C-alpha positions as CSV (number, residue, x, y, z in Angstrom):
1,X,201.1,44.1,188.4
2,X,202.3,48.0,188.6
3,X,203.3,48.1,184.7
4,X,200.0,46.8,183.7
5,X,198.3,50.2,184.0
6,X,200.7,51.7,181.1
7,X,199.1,49.4,178.5
8,X,195.3,50.4,179.3
9,X,195.2,54.6,179.0
10,X,196.9,55.6,175.5
11,X,197.3,54.5,172.1
12,X,200.9,53.5,171.1
13,X,201.7,50.9,168.5
14,X,205.0,49.8,170.1
15,X,204.7,48.7,173.9
16,X,206.8,45.8,175.7
17,X,206.3,45.9,179.5
18,X,208.2,44.0,181.9
19,X,209.0,43.7,185.7
20,X,211.4,41.6,188.0
21,X,210.8,40.3,191.3
22,X,213.3,40.7,193.9
23,X,213.3,38.9,197.3
24,X,213.8,40.8,200.3
25,X,213.8,39.7,203.9
26,X,211.3,42.4,204.9
27,X,207.6,42.7,206.6
28,X,205.1,42.3,204.1
29,X,202.7,45.2,203.7
30,X,199.1,45.3,203.1
31,X,197.5,46.6,200.0
32,X,196.2,50.4,200.2
33,X,193.1,51.0,197.7
34,X,193.6,50.3,194.0
35,X,196.6,48.2,194.5
36,X,199.3,48.5,191.6
37,X,197.4,51.6,190.2
38,X,198.3,54.0,193.0
39,X,202.2,53.2,192.2
40,X,201.9,52.4,188.4
41,X,199.8,55.4,187.2
42,X,202.0,57.9,189.2
43,X,204.8,56.9,186.9
44,X,203.0,57.1,183.7
45,X,201.2,60.2,184.6
46,X,204.0,61.9,185.7
47,X,206.0,60.9,182.4
48,X,203.3,62.1,180.6
49,X,203.4,65.8,181.7
50,X,207.4,65.5,181.6
51,X,206.7,64.6,177.6
52,X,204.3,67.1,177.3
53,X,206.7,69.8,178.7
54,X,209.1,68.7,176.2
55,X,207.2,68.9,173.3
56,X,205.5,71.9,173.9
57,X,202.0,70.7,174.2
58,X,199.5,71.1,177.0
59,X,199.1,68.0,179.1
60,X,195.7,67.7,178.3
61,X,195.9,68.0,174.7
62,X,198.6,65.5,174.9
63,X,196.4,62.9,176.6
64,X,193.4,63.7,174.1
65,X,196.0,63.2,171.1
66,X,196.9,60.0,172.3
67,X,193.3,58.7,173.4
68,X,192.3,55.3,172.6
69,X,188.8,53.3,173.4
70,X,191.1,50.0,173.3
71,X,192.8,48.6,176.5
72,X,196.1,47.7,174.8
73,X,197.1,44.9,177.3
74,X,194.0,43.1,175.8
75,X,193.2,44.6,172.7
76,X,189.9,44.9,173.5
77,X,187.6,47.8,173.0
78,X,186.0,49.1,176.3
79,X,182.8,48.6,176.9
80,X,182.0,52.1,178.0
81,X,185.0,55.0,178.1
82,X,183.6,58.7,178.9
83,X,186.9,59.7,179.8
84,X,186.9,62.6,177.0
85,X,183.8,63.9,178.9
86,X,185.9,63.7,182.1
87,X,188.7,65.7,180.7
88,X,186.4,68.4,179.4
89,X,184.0,68.8,182.4
90,X,186.8,68.4,184.8
91,X,189.2,71.2,182.9
92,X,186.0,73.5,182.5
93,X,185.1,73.3,186.3
94,X,188.7,73.4,187.4
95,X,189.6,76.6,185.1
96,X,192.5,74.5,183.3
97,X,192.6,77.0,180.3
98,X,194.2,79.5,183.0
99,X,197.3,77.5,183.6
100,X,200.5,78.9,182.8
101,X,202.4,76.5,180.4
102,X,205.4,78.0,181.6
103,X,206.8,77.0,185.4
104,X,206.9,79.5,188.1
105,X,204.9,81.7,185.8
106,X,201.9,82.2,188.3
107,X,202.5,83.5,192.0
108,X,201.0,85.3,195.0
109,X,203.4,87.3,197.0
110,X,205.6,84.4,198.3
111,X,203.4,81.8,196.9
112,X,204.2,79.9,194.0
113,X,201.1,78.6,192.3
114,X,200.9,75.7,189.9
115,X,198.1,73.5,188.2
116,X,198.7,69.8,187.1
117,X,196.4,66.9,186.1
118,X,196.4,63.1,185.4
119,X,194.3,60.6,184.4
120,X,193.3,57.6,186.3
121,X,192.1,54.1,185.2
122,X,190.8,51.2,187.4
123,X,189.2,47.8,186.6
124,X,185.4,47.3,186.6
125,X,185.3,44.2,188.3
126,X,181.9,41.6,189.0
127,X,182.4,38.6,191.3
128,X,179.9,36.0,191.7
129,X,177.0,36.8,194.6
130,X,173.8,35.6,195.9
131,X,170.8,37.7,197.3
132,X,167.6,36.8,198.8
133,X,164.3,38.9,198.7
134,X,161.2,38.2,200.7
135,X,158.1,40.1,201.0
136,X,156.1,39.6,204.4
137,X,152.3,39.6,204.9
138,X,152.8,43.5,206.0
139,X,154.1,44.4,202.5
140,X,157.5,44.9,203.9
141,X,160.5,43.8,201.9
142,X,163.4,42.4,203.5
143,X,166.7,41.5,201.4
144,X,169.4,39.7,202.6
145,X,173.0,38.9,201.6
146,X,176.4,37.5,203.3
147,X,178.4,41.0,202.0
148,X,179.8,43.6,204.1
149,X,179.5,47.5,204.7
150,X,183.3,48.8,205.6
151,X,181.6,52.4,205.4
152,X,181.1,52.4,201.5
153,X,177.5,52.9,201.6
154,X,176.4,49.0,201.1
155,X,173.2,49.1,203.3
156,X,172.0,52.1,201.7
157,X,172.8,51.2,197.9
158,X,171.1,47.7,198.2
159,X,168.0,49.3,199.8
160,X,167.7,51.9,196.7
161,X,168.2,49.2,194.2
162,X,165.6,46.8,196.0
163,X,163.2,49.7,196.5
164,X,163.2,50.8,192.8
165,X,163.1,47.3,191.6
166,X,160.1,46.7,193.6
167,X,158.4,50.1,193.5
168,X,158.6,50.6,197.4
169,X,159.7,53.4,199.3
170,X,163.2,53.0,201.2
171,X,161.2,53.1,204.4
172,X,159.6,49.8,203.3
173,X,162.7,47.7,202.9
174,X,165.4,46.6,204.9
175,X,168.8,45.1,204.1
176,X,170.5,42.9,206.0
177,X,174.3,41.6,205.6
178,X,177.4,40.6,207.5
179,X,176.2,36.9,208.7
180,X,177.6,33.7,206.9
181,X,174.1,32.2,207.1
182,X,172.7,34.5,204.6
183,X,173.4,34.2,200.4
184,X,176.9,33.8,199.6
185,X,178.6,36.9,198.4
186,X,182.2,38.1,197.9
187,X,184.6,40.3,200.2
188,X,184.0,43.7,200.2
189,X,187.0,44.7,197.6
190,X,188.0,45.4,194.4
191,X,185.3,48.1,193.4
192,X,183.0,45.3,192.9
193,X,180.5,44.9,195.6
194,X,177.6,47.4,194.0
195,X,178.3,45.6,190.3
196,X,178.5,42.0,192.2
197,X,175.9,41.9,194.8
198,X,174.0,44.8,193.6
199,X,173.1,42.7,190.6
200,X,171.9,39.9,192.5
201,X,169.6,41.9,194.5
202,X,168.3,43.1,191.4
203,X,167.9,39.8,190.3
204,X,166.4,38.3,193.1
205,X,163.6,41.1,193.4
206,X,163.1,40.4,189.9
207,X,162.1,36.7,191.0
208,X,159.9,38.2,193.3
209,X,158.2,40.3,190.9
210,X,157.3,37.1,188.8
211,X,156.0,35.3,191.9
212,X,153.9,38.4,193.1
213,X,152.0,38.2,189.3
214,X,151.9,34.5,189.4
215,X,150.2,34.7,192.9
216,X,147.4,37.4,191.5
217,X,146.8,35.4,188.6
218,X,145.8,32.5,190.6
219,X,142.0,33.4,190.5
220,X,140.3,32.8,187.1
221,X,138.6,36.0,187.4
222,X,141.9,37.9,188.0
223,X,142.3,41.1,185.8
224,X,145.8,40.2,185.6
225,X,145.0,37.0,183.5
226,X,147.3,36.8,180.5
227,X,149.7,39.5,181.9
228,X,153.3,39.4,181.8
229,X,156.2,41.4,183.4
230,X,156.2,43.2,180.1
231,X,152.7,44.5,180.5
232,X,152.7,45.3,184.2
233,X,154.6,47.7,186.6
234,X,155.4,48.1,190.3
235,X,154.7,51.5,191.3
236,X,154.0,53.1,194.7
237,X,153.8,49.5,196.4
238,X,151.5,48.5,194.0
239,X,151.1,46.0,191.0
240,X,149.5,48.0,188.4
241,X,148.5,46.7,184.3
242,X,150.4,49.5,182.5
243,X,147.1,50.3,180.3
244,X,146.3,51.9,184.1
245,X,143.1,49.5,184.0
246,X,144.0,47.8,187.0
247,X,146.0,48.1,190.5
248,X,146.4,45.9,193.6
249,X,148.6,46.5,196.5
250,X,151.3,44.4,197.3
251,X,150.5,44.1,200.7
252,X,147.0,42.5,199.5
253,X,148.7,39.8,197.3
254,X,151.0,38.7,200.1
255,X,148.0,38.7,203.0
256,X,146.1,36.1,200.5
257,X,149.1,33.7,199.1
258,X,151.3,34.4,202.3
259,X,154.8,35.3,202.2
260,X,157.0,35.3,199.2
261,X,160.5,35.0,198.5
262,X,163.1,34.8,195.8
263,X,166.6,34.3,195.7
264,X,169.1,34.8,192.9
265,X,173.0,34.4,192.2
266,X,174.9,36.2,189.4
267,X,178.2,35.8,187.7
268,X,180.1,37.6,185.4
269,X,178.0,37.2,182.0
270,X,179.9,35.5,179.1
271,X,179.4,38.8,177.0
272,X,181.8,40.4,179.0
273,X,184.6,38.4,177.7
274,X,184.7,40.1,174.4
275,X,185.0,43.6,176.0
276,X,187.6,45.2,178.4
277,X,186.0,47.0,181.0
278,X,187.3,50.0,183.4
279,X,186.4,53.0,185.2
280,X,188.1,56.4,184.2
281,X,188.9,59.7,186.0
282,X,190.8,63.2,185.3
283,X,192.1,64.7,188.3
284,X,193.2,68.3,188.5
285,X,195.2,69.9,191.5
286,X,196.3,73.5,192.3
287,X,199.1,73.9,194.6
288,X,200.5,76.6,196.6
289,X,204.3,76.4,197.3
290,X,206.2,78.8,199.7
291,X,209.1,80.0,197.5
292,X,211.3,80.5,200.8
293,X,210.3,77.6,202.9
294,X,209.2,75.2,200.2
295,X,205.9,74.0,202.1
296,X,203.2,72.6,199.8
297,X,199.5,73.6,200.5
298,X,197.0,71.8,198.1
299,X,194.2,74.5,197.3
300,X,191.7,73.1,194.9
301,X,191.1,69.7,193.7
302,X,188.2,68.7,191.0
303,X,188.0,65.1,190.2
304,X,185.8,64.0,187.4
305,X,184.8,60.2,187.2
306,X,183.4,58.0,184.5
307,X,182.1,54.9,186.5
308,X,178.8,53.7,184.7
309,X,175.4,54.1,186.6
310,X,176.0,55.9,189.9
311,X,173.5,54.5,192.3
312,X,173.9,56.9,195.0
313,X,175.9,59.9,194.2
314,X,176.1,61.1,197.9
315,X,177.9,57.7,199.1
316,X,179.8,57.4,195.8
317,X,180.9,61.1,195.9
318,X,181.9,60.1,199.7
319,X,184.1,57.3,198.3
320,X,185.6,59.7,195.7
321,X,186.6,62.5,198.2
322,X,187.9,59.5,200.6
323,X,190.4,58.5,197.5
324,X,191.4,62.0,197.0
325,X,192.5,62.3,200.6
326,X,194.3,59.1,200.6
327,X,195.9,60.2,197.2
328,X,197.0,63.5,198.9
329,X,198.3,61.5,201.8
330,X,200.4,59.5,199.2
331,X,201.8,62.7,197.6
332,X,202.8,65.0,200.2
333,X,202.8,62.9,203.8
334,X,202.6,59.1,204.0
335,X,206.1,57.3,204.2
336,X,206.9,54.2,206.0
337,X,210.7,54.3,207.0
338,X,212.6,50.8,207.3
339,X,215.3,49.6,209.5
340,X,217.6,48.0,206.7
341,X,219.5,45.9,210.0
342,X,216.0,44.2,211.0
343,X,213.9,44.7,207.7
344,X,211.3,45.9,210.0
345,X,208.8,49.4,209.3
346,X,210.2,51.7,212.3
347,X,206.9,54.0,212.2
348,X,204.0,51.7,211.7
349,X,201.5,53.5,214.1
350,X,199.5,56.2,214.0
351,X,201.5,58.1,216.4
352,X,204.7,58.2,213.9
353,X,203.2,57.6,210.3
354,X,202.0,61.1,209.0
355,X,198.5,61.1,207.5
356,X,196.6,64.2,206.0
357,X,194.3,65.8,208.7
358,X,191.4,68.4,207.7
359,X,193.9,71.4,207.6
360,X,195.6,69.5,204.7
361,X,192.6,69.2,202.6
362,X,190.8,71.7,200.5
363,X,187.4,71.8,199.1
364,X,187.0,68.6,196.8
365,X,185.0,69.1,193.8
366,X,183.6,65.6,192.4
367,X,182.1,65.3,189.1
368,X,179.9,62.3,187.9
369,X,179.7,62.2,184.1
370,X,176.8,60.3,182.4
371,X,178.2,56.9,181.3
372,X,175.8,54.2,180.0
373,X,176.9,50.5,179.6
374,X,174.9,47.5,179.2
375,X,177.6,44.7,179.0
376,X,179.6,45.2,182.1
377,X,176.5,44.0,184.2
378,X,172.6,44.4,184.4
379,X,172.9,47.4,186.5
380,X,175.1,49.3,184.2
381,X,177.3,50.2,187.8
382,X,181.3,49.8,188.0
383,X,181.7,50.7,191.4
384,X,183.8,53.9,192.7
385,X,185.9,52.5,195.8
386,X,189.3,52.8,194.3
387,X,189.0,54.8,190.9
388,X,189.3,58.0,193.7
389,X,192.5,57.7,194.4
390,X,194.2,56.8,191.2
391,X,195.8,59.5,189.5
392,X,195.7,61.8,192.6
393,X,199.4,62.0,193.1
394,X,200.6,62.3,189.8
395,X,198.2,65.1,189.6
396,X,199.9,66.6,192.7
397,X,203.3,66.0,191.5
398,X,202.7,67.8,188.1
399,X,201.1,70.8,189.7
400,X,204.2,71.3,191.9
401,X,206.5,70.8,188.9
402,X,204.1,73.7,187.0
403,X,204.5,75.9,190.2
404,X,208.5,75.5,190.7
405,X,210.0,73.8,187.8
406,X,211.1,71.2,190.1
407,X,210.3,67.3,189.3
408,X,210.1,64.9,192.2
409,X,210.0,61.2,191.3
410,X,210.2,59.9,195.1
411,X,207.1,60.2,197.0
412,X,206.0,61.9,199.3
413,X,207.0,65.1,198.2
414,X,208.2,66.8,201.3
415,X,209.5,70.3,201.4
416,X,213.4,69.1,201.8
417,X,212.6,67.7,198.4
418,X,211.3,70.6,196.9
419,X,214.1,73.1,198.1
């Protein structure tokens, strides 16, 4: 799986990718975020940095020269790819133009300062999902789906999607999840919850809008007779004619008709089959390496993300920051040690497995570039759970090379390897 990512990012006429599986008598680990990509992209993006240095081209310029809108593994054009905007906005925010081309050129006392960057890519997945929307006699909207929230902001995002679809405030919407009696939904993984469950919520609300319009048209004297969903709007808790002539509160409709509900299921649209879909990122990192001790301190990170429509910038930004922290852990801290006689991990607990703490993490600047995608799903949203980590470790390694002239290919990059 790791080799796959080398075919996704750049234009190259002659590519052959392959791998071999070797059975080992070791304990089976579990995935970190973006399985395969975190390792595969590290190799690819460090190799791009090495190539840039060898041929004397700025690493960002090399990536731009080899840019492609096609996923080489599939031979398909991306449904959207605003990676150039990620490069441009990320580089500008970071100050990439001030990066010295020659390693060991920038210092502050005993600190060698280096700047590195890398590209990230992850799949934009959608899975089959269902949701139900019900408007009660008090005009409150209850939306349900058997999805989960593992700290990713699912409650908030689904409430927003439903409130926006029905013209209600978020305070008038309740979203329930986490019970198998609710409409079926996929596991929380693959950066697919908003695109999958969110699309189902949006479609369920569309069904509910139609039922509300049907209910208000039951009276022969209704001012909405002959109207359709194209000629009405749902705003501020009301159903209105777009002409502005008539409006009725949703609460008043259900008090007459009784509670109304609609359920919807979604699956990936066939129109996706002709396209490649993905999220992209450009990660920029500055490091300070103590010349005498080899200690590494990350001083700045800018991560620019293209992931379609961002439903909630705060919760999505939180996901990217978490991914960057995890990428810093991969680059500098996290290491599993195996007893080769027993095939067992010897540091499989947080007392002995080193992860980053607040003192290790600088200010992380997240940019979401504007990206419109009408192919990927009805929401145009791609998911951000995993793209945040992809490329981070490579950007750290490339910054360390720019600071020290030392290329470390074996993670984590500890001070003994730098010395």
